[in-house]
C-alpha positions as CSV (number, residue, x, y, z in Angstrom):
1,X,0.0,0.0,0.0
2,X,2.9,2.4,0.8
3,X,4.5,1.6,-2.5
4,X,1.3,2.3,-4.4
5,X,0.9,5.6,-2.7
6,X,4.5,6.6,-3.4
7,X,4.2,5.6,-7.1
8,X,1.1,7.7,-7.4
9,X,2.8,10.7,-5.7
10,X,5.9,10.3,-7.9
11,X,3.8,10.1,-11.1
12,X,2.1,13.4,-10.3
13,X,5.4,15.0,-9.2
14,X,7.3,14.0,-12.3
15,X,4.5,15.1,-14.6
16,X,4.3,18.4,-12.7
17,X,8.1,19.2,-13.0
18,X,8.8,18.0,-16.5
19,X,6.1,19.8,-18.6
20,X,6.6,19.1,-22.3
21,X,9.4,16.7,-21.6
22,X,9.6,12.9,-21.4
23,X,8.5,11.9,-17.9
24,X,9.5,8.4,-16.6
25,X,7.0,5.6,-17.3
26,X,5.0,3.8,-14.7
27,X,7.4,0.8,-14.7
28,X,10.3,3.1,-14.1
29,X,8.5,4.7,-11.1
30,X,7.7,1.3,-9.7
31,X,11.3,0.3,-10.0
32,X,12.5,3.5,-8.3
33,X,10.1,2.9,-5.4
34,X,11.1,-0.8,-5.0
35,X,14.9,-0.3,-5.4
36,X,15.7,3.2,-4.2
37,X,12.9,4.2,-1.8
38,X,15.0,6.8,0.0
39,X,15.8,8.5,-3.3
40,X,12.1,8.5,-4.2
41,X,11.3,10.1,-0.8
42,X,14.0,12.7,-1.4
43,X,12.6,13.5,-4.8
44,X,9.1,14.0,-3.3
45,X,10.5,16.3,-0.6
46,X,12.3,18.3,-3.3
47,X,9.1,18.6,-5.3
48,X,7.2,19.8,-2.2
49,X,9.9,22.5,-1.8
50,X,9.5,23.5,-5.5
51,X,5.7,23.8,-5.1
52,X,6.0,25.9,-2.0
53,X,8.4,28.2,-3.8
54,X,6.1,28.4,-6.8
55,X,3.1,29.2,-4.6
56,X,5.2,31.9,-2.8
57,X,6.1,33.6,-6.0
58,X,2.5,33.6,-7.2
59,X,1.4,35.0,-3.9
60,X,3.9,37.8,-4.2
61,X,2.9,38.6,-7.7
62,X,-0.8,38.7,-6.9
63,X,-0.5,40.8,-3.7
64,X,2.8,42.3,-2.8
65,X,1.3,43.9,0.3
66,X,0.6,40.5,1.9
67,X,2.7,39.3,4.7
68,X,4.4,36.9,2.4
69,X,6.2,34.9,5.0
70,X,3.0,33.9,6.8
71,X,1.0,33.3,3.6
72,X,3.6,31.0,2.1
73,X,4.9,29.2,5.1
74,X,1.4,28.2,6.1
75,X,1.4,25.6,3.2
76,X,4.3,23.6,4.7
77,X,2.7,22.3,8.0
78,X,-0.5,21.1,6.4
79,X,1.4,19.3,3.6
80,X,3.6,17.5,6.2
81,X,0.5,16.4,8.3
82,X,-1.3,15.3,5.2
83,X,1.6,13.0,4.3
84,X,1.8,11.8,7.8
85,X,-1.7,10.4,7.7
86,X,-1.4,9.4,4.1
87,X,1.5,7.0,4.7
88,X,-0.1,5.7,7.9
89,X,-3.1,4.5,5.9
90,X,-5.2,7.0,7.9
91,X,-5.0,4.7,11.0
92,X,-3.1,5.4,14.2
93,X,-3.0,2.2,16.2
94,X,-1.9,3.4,19.6
95,X,-4.4,6.2,19.7
96,X,-7.2,4.1,18.3
97,X,-6.8,1.4,20.9
98,X,-6.5,4.0,23.7
99,X,-9.7,5.8,22.5
100,X,-11.6,2.5,22.3
101,X,-10.7,1.8,26.0
102,X,-11.7,5.3,27.0
103,X,-15.1,4.9,25.3
104,X,-15.8,1.7,27.3
105,X,-14.8,3.5,30.5
106,X,-17.3,6.3,29.7
107,X,-20.0,3.8,29.0
108,X,-21.0,5.3,25.6
109,X,-22.8,2.2,24.6
110,X,-25.5,2.7,27.3
111,X,-29.1,4.0,26.8
112,X,-28.3,7.6,27.8
113,X,-27.8,10.3,25.1
114,X,-24.1,10.6,24.3
115,X,-24.2,14.3,24.8
116,X,-25.4,13.8,28.4
117,X,-22.8,11.2,29.2
118,X,-20.0,13.4,27.9
119,X,-21.1,16.5,29.7
120,X,-21.4,14.6,33.0
121,X,-17.9,13.1,32.6
122,X,-16.4,16.5,32.0
123,X,-18.1,17.8,35.1
124,X,-17.4,14.9,37.5
125,X,-14.1,13.5,36.2
126,X,-12.3,16.6,34.9
127,X,-14.0,19.4,36.8
128,X,-15.0,21.2,33.6
129,X,-18.3,22.9,33.3
130,X,-20.2,23.1,30.0
131,X,-22.2,26.0,28.7
132,X,-23.7,27.0,25.4
133,X,-23.4,30.2,23.4
134,X,-25.5,31.6,20.6
135,X,-22.4,32.9,18.7
136,X,-23.1,31.8,15.1
137,X,-19.6,30.5,14.2
138,X,-18.5,29.1,17.5
139,X,-17.8,25.3,17.8
140,X,-15.8,25.2,21.0
141,X,-14.0,27.6,23.4
142,X,-12.2,26.4,26.5
143,X,-11.2,28.6,29.4
144,X,-8.6,26.7,31.4
145,X,-8.5,29.2,34.3
146,X,-12.3,29.1,34.8
147,X,-12.6,25.4,33.9
148,X,-15.4,26.2,31.5
149,X,-16.1,24.7,28.0
150,X,-18.4,26.8,25.8
151,X,-20.1,25.1,22.9
152,X,-21.9,26.7,20.0
153,X,-25.7,26.3,20.6
154,X,-26.6,26.6,16.9
155,X,-24.5,23.4,16.2
156,X,-26.3,20.0,16.2
157,X,-26.0,17.5,19.0
158,X,-23.5,15.4,17.1
159,X,-21.2,18.4,16.6
160,X,-21.5,19.4,20.3
161,X,-20.7,15.8,21.3
162,X,-17.6,15.7,19.1
163,X,-16.3,19.0,20.7
164,X,-16.8,17.6,24.2
165,X,-15.1,14.3,23.1
166,X,-12.2,16.4,21.9
167,X,-11.8,18.1,25.3
168,X,-11.9,14.7,27.0
169,X,-9.2,13.0,24.9
170,X,-7.1,16.2,25.1
171,X,-6.8,15.6,28.8
172,X,-6.9,11.8,28.9
173,X,-4.7,10.8,25.9
174,X,-2.2,13.6,25.7
175,X,0.8,11.3,26.4
176,X,-0.2,9.0,23.5
177,X,-0.6,12.0,21.2
178,X,2.8,13.3,22.2
179,X,4.4,9.9,21.6
180,X,3.0,9.8,18.1
181,X,4.2,13.4,17.4
182,X,7.7,12.5,18.7
183,X,7.9,9.4,16.4
184,X,6.7,11.5,13.4
185,X,9.7,13.7,13.5
186,X,8.1,16.8,11.9
187,X,10.5,19.3,10.5
188,X,8.7,22.3,11.8
189,X,6.9,23.3,15.0
190,X,4.0,24.5,12.9
191,X,3.5,21.0,11.5
192,X,3.6,19.5,15.0
193,X,0.9,21.9,16.2
194,X,-1.3,21.1,13.2
195,X,-0.8,17.4,13.7
196,X,-1.5,17.6,17.4
197,X,-5.0,19.0,16.7
198,X,-5.5,16.4,13.9
199,X,-4.6,13.5,16.2
200,X,-6.9,14.8,18.9
201,X,-9.7,15.0,16.3
202,X,-8.9,11.4,15.3
203,X,-9.0,10.3,18.9
204,X,-12.3,12.0,19.5
205,X,-13.8,10.2,16.5
206,X,-12.3,6.9,17.6
207,X,-13.8,7.4,21.1
208,X,-17.3,8.2,19.8
209,X,-17.1,5.4,17.2
210,X,-15.0,2.7,19.0
211,X,-13.3,0.4,16.6
212,X,-14.7,-3.1,17.2
213,X,-18.3,-2.1,18.0
214,X,-18.4,0.3,15.0
215,X,-16.9,-2.2,12.6
216,X,-19.3,-4.9,13.7
217,X,-22.3,-2.5,13.3
218,X,-21.0,-1.4,9.9
219,X,-20.8,-5.0,8.6
220,X,-24.2,-5.8,10.1
221,X,-25.9,-2.8,8.5
222,X,-24.0,-3.3,5.2
223,X,-22.4,0.1,5.8
224,X,-25.7,2.0,5.9
225,X,-24.3,5.3,7.1
226,X,-27.7,6.8,8.1
227,X,-28.4,3.9,10.4
228,X,-24.9,4.0,11.8
229,X,-25.3,7.8,12.4
230,X,-28.5,7.1,14.4
231,X,-27.0,4.2,16.3
232,X,-23.9,6.1,17.5
233,X,-25.5,9.5,17.7
234,X,-22.9,11.1,15.3
235,X,-23.1,13.0,12.1
236,X,-22.9,11.5,8.6
237,X,-19.5,13.2,8.1
238,X,-18.1,11.5,11.3
239,X,-19.4,8.1,10.1
240,X,-17.9,8.6,6.6
241,X,-14.6,9.6,8.1
242,X,-14.5,6.7,10.6
243,X,-15.2,4.2,7.8
244,X,-12.1,5.3,6.0
245,X,-9.9,4.5,9.1
246,X,-10.9,0.9,9.7
247,X,-7.5,-0.6,8.9
248,X,-6.5,-2.2,12.1
249,X,-4.2,-5.2,11.5
250,X,-6.0,-8.5,11.9
251,X,-9.4,-6.7,12.0
252,X,-9.6,-4.6,8.8
253,X,-12.9,-3.3,7.6
254,X,-13.8,-2.6,3.9
255,X,-11.2,-0.2,2.6
256,X,-12.9,3.1,1.8
257,X,-11.9,6.5,0.5
258,X,-13.6,9.6,2.1
259,X,-13.6,13.1,0.7
260,X,-15.3,16.4,1.6
261,X,-15.6,19.0,-1.1
262,X,-16.8,22.6,-0.9
263,X,-18.9,24.5,-3.5
264,X,-15.8,25.8,-5.2
265,X,-14.5,22.3,-5.7
266,X,-11.8,22.5,-3.1
267,X,-11.1,19.2,-1.3
268,X,-11.2,20.2,2.4
269,X,-10.8,16.6,3.7
270,X,-9.3,13.6,2.0
271,X,-8.5,10.1,3.2
272,X,-8.1,6.9,1.3
273,X,-7.5,3.3,2.3
274,X,-8.1,2.3,-1.3
275,X,-5.9,2.4,-4.5
276,X,-7.7,5.7,-5.4
277,X,-5.4,8.6,-4.9
278,X,-6.4,12.2,-4.8
279,X,-4.7,15.0,-6.7
280,X,-2.3,17.1,-4.6
281,X,-2.8,20.1,-6.8
282,X,-5.7,21.3,-9.0
283,X,-9.3,20.4,-9.2
284,X,-11.1,17.0,-9.2
285,X,-12.7,15.2,-12.1
286,X,-16.0,16.9,-13.1
287,X,-17.6,13.5,-13.9
288,X,-17.3,12.4,-10.3
289,X,-20.8,12.3,-8.7
290,X,-19.6,14.2,-5.6
291,X,-20.0,17.4,-7.6
292,X,-23.7,16.7,-8.3
293,X,-24.5,16.4,-4.6
294,X,-24.8,20.2,-4.2
295,X,-27.7,20.3,-6.6
296,X,-29.7,17.6,-4.7
297,X,-28.6,17.7,-1.0
298,X,-31.7,15.7,0.0
299,X,-30.7,12.7,-2.3
300,X,-28.2,9.9,-2.1
301,X,-26.1,9.6,-5.3
302,X,-24.6,6.3,-6.2
303,X,-22.2,5.9,-9.1
304,X,-20.4,3.0,-10.7
305,X,-17.1,4.6,-11.7
306,X,-13.8,3.5,-13.3
307,X,-10.4,5.1,-13.0
308,X,-7.9,5.1,-15.8
309,X,-6.0,2.2,-14.3
310,X,-9.2,0.1,-14.8
311,X,-10.1,-0.2,-11.2
312,X,-13.9,0.1,-10.6
313,X,-15.4,1.9,-7.6
314,X,-18.9,2.2,-6.1
315,X,-19.0,5.9,-5.3
316,X,-21.5,7.4,-2.9
317,X,-22.1,11.1,-2.6
318,X,-24.4,13.2,-0.2
319,X,-24.8,16.9,0.2
320,X,-24.8,18.3,3.7
321,X,-25.7,21.7,5.1
322,X,-24.3,23.0,8.3
323,X,-26.5,25.8,9.6
324,X,-24.9,29.1,10.5
325,X,-27.4,30.1,13.2
326,X,-27.9,33.5,11.7
327,X,-29.9,34.9,8.7
328,X,-27.1,37.2,7.6
329,X,-24.4,34.6,7.8
330,X,-24.5,31.9,5.0
331,X,-24.8,28.2,5.9
332,X,-21.8,26.0,5.2
333,X,-22.5,23.6,2.4
334,X,-20.4,20.5,1.5
335,X,-20.6,17.4,-0.5
336,X,-19.4,14.2,1.2
337,X,-18.0,11.3,-0.9
338,X,-17.4,7.7,0.2
339,X,-16.4,4.8,-2.0
340,X,-14.8,1.4,-2.2
341,X,-13.7,-0.9,-5.0
342,X,-16.3,-2.9,-6.8
343,X,-15.1,-6.2,-5.4
344,X,-16.6,-5.1,-2.0
345,X,-20.0,-4.1,-3.5
346,X,-21.8,-7.0,-1.7
347,X,-20.9,-5.3,1.6
348,X,-22.7,-2.1,0.6
349,X,-26.4,-1.4,0.9
350,X,-25.9,1.3,-1.6
351,X,-24.9,-1.2,-4.3
352,X,-28.4,-2.8,-4.1
353,X,-30.0,-2.5,-7.5
354,X,-26.8,-1.1,-9.1
355,X,-25.9,-2.8,-12.4
356,X,-22.3,-3.8,-11.6
357,X,-21.9,-5.1,-15.2
358,X,-23.1,-1.9,-16.8
359,X,-20.9,0.8,-18.3
360,X,-19.1,2.8,-15.6
361,X,-18.6,6.5,-15.5
362,X,-15.0,7.0,-16.7
363,X,-13.5,9.3,-14.1
364,X,-10.0,10.4,-13.3
365,X,-7.9,12.0,-10.6
366,X,-7.7,15.4,-12.3
367,X,-7.3,16.8,-15.8
368,X,-3.7,17.7,-15.2
369,X,-2.5,14.1,-14.9
370,X,-5.4,12.1,-16.4
371,X,-4.4,9.5,-19.1
372,X,-7.7,9.5,-21.0
373,X,-7.5,10.5,-24.6
374,X,-11.2,10.8,-25.4
375,X,-12.8,12.7,-22.4
376,X,-15.3,15.4,-23.5
377,X,-15.1,17.1,-20.1
378,X,-11.4,17.9,-20.2
379,X,-10.6,21.4,-18.9
380,X,-7.0,21.4,-20.1
381,X,-4.3,19.0,-21.5
382,X,-2.3,16.9,-19.0
383,X,1.0,18.4,-18.1
384,X,3.0,15.3,-19.3
385,X,1.4,15.0,-22.7
386,X,1.9,16.8,-26.0
387,X,-1.2,18.2,-27.7
388,X,-2.3,19.7,-30.9
389,X,-4.7,22.6,-31.4
390,X,-7.5,21.7,-33.8
391,X,-7.3,24.5,-36.4
392,X,-9.9,23.2,-39.0
393,X,-12.2,21.4,-36.6
394,X,-14.1,22.3,-33.5
395,X,-15.1,19.8,-30.9
396,X,-16.1,20.1,-27.2
397,X,-12.4,19.9,-26.4
398,X,-10.5,22.3,-28.7
399,X,-7.3,20.1,-28.8
400,X,-6.2,16.6,-29.3
401,X,-3.7,14.6,-27.4
402,X,-0.8,12.9,-29.1
403,X,-0.8,9.1,-28.6
C-alpha cells in the first residue's frame, strides 16, 4: 500500500516538474520505489519545496502587500501532516486502541444520550463545566482558568458531542498523542501543532465510534451510514470519516476513501484506504458524482465509476448543510464522498440494484494528470502529454492529445 501511494505521488510530481518533456514511465517509477525508496522520498521532498516556492512567487505577484512569510509558510505544515496520515493509511493504532478503551470507560454504549454522558464526565471527572453560546460561528472555546467549556448552541448535538469528546481526549490521551508526534519527527513546530489537533480529532472520533463495536455494526448494516449515524448519535461526516480509518491489522474493515468538497470544488478533507489517490494540486474530475450532490442535497447519489487504471469503484455522494445560526451569515455547504472498490460491493447497501456489469462513469484524478484521450469534459491538457490545437475542426475539447 505504501509503495502504491509513493508511485502515485511520484507520477504526479514528475508530470508536474517536466512539462513538455519525457516523464518516466509507470514501470520506471515502480522500479524506483522498489529499489531506491530513499531516493524516491528525497525527490518528493524536493518537489514539495519546489511547489512551495512556486506558490510563494505567485502569492507575491498577486498581492505584494501581503505578509508573504506567513502566507507562504502556512502551506508547509499542512502538507507534512497530510503526508503523515497518508502513509499511515489513515490509521493510528496506539491512539485508536486507547480511545476505544476510554469509550468503554465512559459507557458510551448505554441508553443515555451521548451528549449527556460526555457532559457529566467532563463535570465529574475533569472538573470542567459546559455551557452554550449563541455565537453563530463558534464550535468550541475552553477557558482553562475558569474550567469552562463553551459550545456553539446553533450546532447540532453530534457536533457538540464531538467537541466535548475532543476536550476529554485532550486531557486523557495527551501522552499517547505526544508519543506519536515524537515518532513522526516533523521538520517544523507548525506541523507538530497542526498534527496535534488532527490527532486529537482522530481520537475524539475513535472514542465516539469505538473500533470493534463500530466495525461490527458497519458490517451488520451493510455500511448503511444513516443507520450508523443514528446508532452512534454522530453526524454523517463523522461516520464517513471513521469508515475510512478501519484498517486495524487483523481486523480490517472494507477499505474506503472519504472526501469532503466545498462548493468551489476545493477538497477540504481527503482520506483513502483504497488504491484511489487524490490529486495534490488542481481540481477534481467533473464527472465524479460528488459534484452533483450540491444540486440535490436531499438525495443519495450512487455511481459505478472506473479510474484510468481500470479499477472500478462504487462511489456514494451526499450533500450536507451546516446551519450558521444567523440569517445574515451563510450556511456552510459541503458534498461528502465515500467509496470502495467494486469487489466489495456486496458489503454495501448502496450497491443494491446497481448494475455492476453496466458501463461505468470513466472518471480520473484530475485533468492535469489524467491519461484518458477521449474525455469530452477535459478542462486542459495533461502536463505530461503533447497536444495539438484543432485549427480546422471544432469539438467540445479544442485540442487533441498525441498518442
